C-alpha positions as CSV (number, residue, x, y, z in Angstrom):
1,M,-7.4,-2.1,-13.4
2,F,-3.9,-3.1,-14.2
3,A,-0.9,-3.5,-12.1
4,I,0.2,-0.1,-12.3
5,G,-3.2,1.4,-11.1
6,H,-3.3,-0.9,-8.2
7,L,0.3,0.0,-7.0
8,S,-0.2,3.6,-7.6
9,L,-3.7,3.6,-5.7
10,G,-2.2,1.4,-3.1
11,Y,0.5,4.0,-2.5
12,L,-1.8,7.0,-2.5
13,S,-4.2,5.2,0.0
14,F,-1.2,4.6,2.2
15,K,-0.1,8.3,1.9
16,I,-3.7,9.4,3.1
17,C,-3.7,7.0,5.9
18,Q,-0.1,8.0,6.9
19,K,-0.9,11.8,6.8
20,S,-4.0,11.5,9.1
21,L,-2.6,8.8,11.5
22,S,1.1,9.9,11.6
23,I,2.5,6.5,11.5
24,D,5.5,5.0,9.5
25,V,5.1,1.9,7.4
26,N,7.2,-0.6,5.3
27,L,7.0,1.0,1.8
28,P,7.7,-2.3,-0.1
29,L,5.1,-4.1,1.9
30,I,2.4,-1.5,1.0
31,F,3.2,-2.1,-2.8
32,A,3.0,-5.9,-2.3
33,V,-0.1,-5.8,-0.2
34,S,-1.9,-3.8,-2.7
35,L,-1.8,-6.7,-5.3
36,I,-2.9,-9.4,-3.0
37,P,-6.3,-9.9,-4.4
38,D,-5.0,-10.8,-7.7
39,V,-3.5,-14.0,-6.2
40,D,-6.5,-15.6,-7.9
41,L,-4.7,-15.2,-11.3
42,L,-2.0,-17.7,-10.2
43,V,-4.6,-20.4,-8.7
44,P,-6.4,-22.0,-11.6
45,A,-9.4,-23.2,-9.3
46,L,-10.4,-19.6,-8.1
47,L,-12.4,-17.2,-10.3
48,H,-10.7,-14.0,-11.1
49,R,-12.4,-11.1,-9.2
50,G,-14.4,-13.5,-7.1
51,P,-13.7,-14.6,-3.4
52,T,-10.1,-13.0,-3.2
53,H,-11.9,-9.6,-4.2
54,S,-14.6,-9.9,-1.5
55,I,-14.5,-7.2,1.1
56,I,-15.9,-9.7,3.5
57,V,-13.2,-12.2,2.9
58,L,-10.3,-9.5,2.8
59,T,-11.6,-7.9,6.1
60,I,-11.9,-11.2,8.0
61,A,-8.5,-12.2,6.8
62,F,-7.0,-8.9,7.7
63,A,-8.8,-8.8,11.2
64,P,-5.9,-10.4,13.1
65,I,-3.6,-8.0,11.6
66,L,-5.7,-5.2,12.6
67,L,-6.3,-6.4,16.0
68,F,-2.7,-7.1,16.6
69,Y,-1.0,-4.2,15.0
70,R,-4.1,-1.8,15.6
71,I,-3.5,1.6,14.0
72,K,-0.3,0.5,12.4
73,G,-2.3,-2.0,10.3
74,I,-4.8,0.5,8.9
75,P,-2.4,1.6,6.0
76,Y,-1.8,-1.9,4.9
77,Y,-5.7,-2.6,5.0
78,A,-6.3,0.6,3.0
79,A,-3.9,-0.6,0.3
80,I,-5.4,-4.0,-0.1
81,V,-9.0,-2.7,0.1
82,Q,-8.5,-0.1,-2.4
83,H,-7.7,-2.8,-5.1
84,V,-11.4,-3.9,-4.7
85,L,-13.2,-0.8,-3.9
86,V,-11.6,1.6,-6.4
87,G,-9.5,-0.4,-8.8
88,D,-11.6,-3.4,-9.8
89,F,-14.9,-2.2,-9.0
90,S,-14.7,0.4,-11.7
91,T,-13.5,-2.1,-14.5
92,G,-14.6,-5.0,-16.4
93,S,-17.6,-7.0,-15.0
94,G,-16.8,-5.8,-11.5
95,V,-16.1,-8.0,-8.5
96,Q,-17.9,-10.3,-6.1
97,M,-17.6,-7.7,-3.6
98,F,-19.9,-9.4,-0.9
99,W,-19.0,-13.2,-1.4
100,P,-19.9,-15.4,0.3
101,L,-23.1,-13.7,1.2
102,T,-23.9,-13.2,-2.4
103,S,-22.3,-14.2,-5.7
104,N,-23.5,-11.1,-7.3
105,W,-21.1,-9.0,-9.3
106,Y,-20.7,-5.2,-8.6
107,G,-19.1,-2.7,-10.8
108,L,-19.1,0.3,-13.0
109,G,-18.3,-1.6,-16.0
110,L,-15.6,0.6,-17.6
111,Q,-13.8,-1.3,-20.4
112,M,-10.4,-2.7,-19.4
113,K,-8.6,-1.2,-22.3
114,S,-10.6,1.9,-22.7
115,L,-9.0,5.2,-23.3
116,T,-10.8,6.4,-20.0
117,L,-9.0,3.7,-18.1
118,V,-5.7,4.3,-19.6
119,L,-5.9,7.9,-18.7
120,I,-6.9,7.1,-15.1
121,E,-4.1,4.6,-14.7
122,W,-1.6,7.2,-16.1
123,A,-3.0,9.9,-14.0
124,T,-2.6,7.8,-10.7
125,F,0.7,6.9,-11.9
126,I,1.9,10.4,-12.4
127,L,0.3,11.5,-9.1
128,A,2.1,8.5,-7.3
129,I,5.5,9.4,-8.7
130,A,4.9,13.1,-7.7
131,V,4.1,12.2,-4.2
132,L,7.0,9.8,-4.0
133,A,9.3,12.5,-5.1
134,Q,7.8,15.4,-3.2
135,T,7.6,13.2,0.2
136,R,11.1,11.6,-0.5
137,D,9.7,8.3,-0.1
138,I,11.6,7.4,-3.4
139,H,14.8,8.0,-1.2
140,Q,13.4,5.5,1.5
141,L,12.5,3.0,-1.2
142,L,16.0,3.2,-2.8
143,K,17.8,2.6,0.5
144,P,19.4,-0.8,0.8
145,K,17.1,-2.7,3.2
146,R,16.0,-6.4,3.4
147,S,12.4,-5.5,3.1
148,N,13.1,-4.3,-0.4
149,L,13.0,-8.0,-1.5
150,L,9.1,-7.8,-1.0
151,L,9.5,-5.7,-4.2
152,A,9.7,-8.9,-6.0
153,V,6.0,-9.4,-5.6
154,P,4.8,-6.2,-7.6
155,S,8.0,-6.7,-10.1
156,G,6.4,-10.2,-10.8
157,A,2.9,-8.7,-11.3
158,I,4.3,-6.1,-13.7
159,F,6.6,-8.6,-15.6
160,L,3.6,-11.0,-16.1
161,S,1.0,-8.4,-17.1
162,S,3.2,-6.0,-19.2
163,I,5.9,-8.1,-20.6
164,V,4.8,-11.8,-20.7
165,G,1.0,-10.8,-21.3
166,M,-0.5,-12.9,-18.9
167,S,-4.4,-12.5,-18.5
168,P,-5.5,-9.6,-18.3
169,P,-2.7,-8.2,-20.5
170,A,-1.9,-4.5,-19.9
171,P,-2.3,-2.3,-23.2
172,V,0.9,-1.2,-24.8
173,E,-0.2,2.5,-23.7
174,L,0.7,1.4,-20.3
175,L,4.0,0.0,-20.9
176,I,6.1,3.1,-20.0
177,P,4.5,3.6,-16.5
178,H,4.8,-0.1,-15.8
179,L,8.4,-0.2,-16.8
180,A,9.2,2.9,-14.7
181,F,7.9,1.2,-11.6
182,L,9.6,-2.2,-12.5
183,T,13.0,-0.1,-13.0
184,I,12.5,1.6,-9.5
185,F,11.7,-1.8,-7.8
186,A,14.4,-3.6,-9.7
187,F,16.9,-1.1,-8.5
188,S,15.8,-1.0,-5.1
189,M,16.1,-4.8,-4.7
190,L,19.6,-4.8,-6.6
191,R,20.8,-2.1,-4.1
192,Y,20.0,-4.2,-1.2
193,L,21.6,-7.5,-2.8
194,A,24.7,-5.4,-3.7
195,S,25.1,-4.0,-0.2
196,K,25.1,-7.8,1.1
197,T,28.0,-8.6,-1.4
198,S,30.3,-5.9,-0.4
């Protein structure tokens, strides 16, 4: 899955948790956390979709946060785990979901640039935008807050996959949703920076 799908599913996972747990979260952090497994794209020694996409590794790494923040940590855990369980499990050669117990790859094998995946990513994007608008989270996201600077993480991911074409490059059919999120994130960060200069 590409950045737009991970961001949309991360946000939607958070909304499901928020509704059932009735807790508030740092929205920019949710978007940033939803992309953490793809840090392996920036580290040449790491195999993409290998250890950083392991449910075991992610759970162990997240355990201190869950122990310290308890119920408040669950939406962040959901946002990061959806990346593996929903997004990357369905596409390409899958993920090394149970590394280090096994190096086997698990996945559905949906082709990365297939029409089916493009339609799934568009659908999750449209749903995420609709929920952002309906719940007024978009207004929260656009308020000038320091935490908006966390949106540099998803903005960088969008820029690298959509504009620069870093591996795996997003197909041109997904350029509009990527640019839409990039615009929202950039405006949010700029609002905070402008508030600091005035």
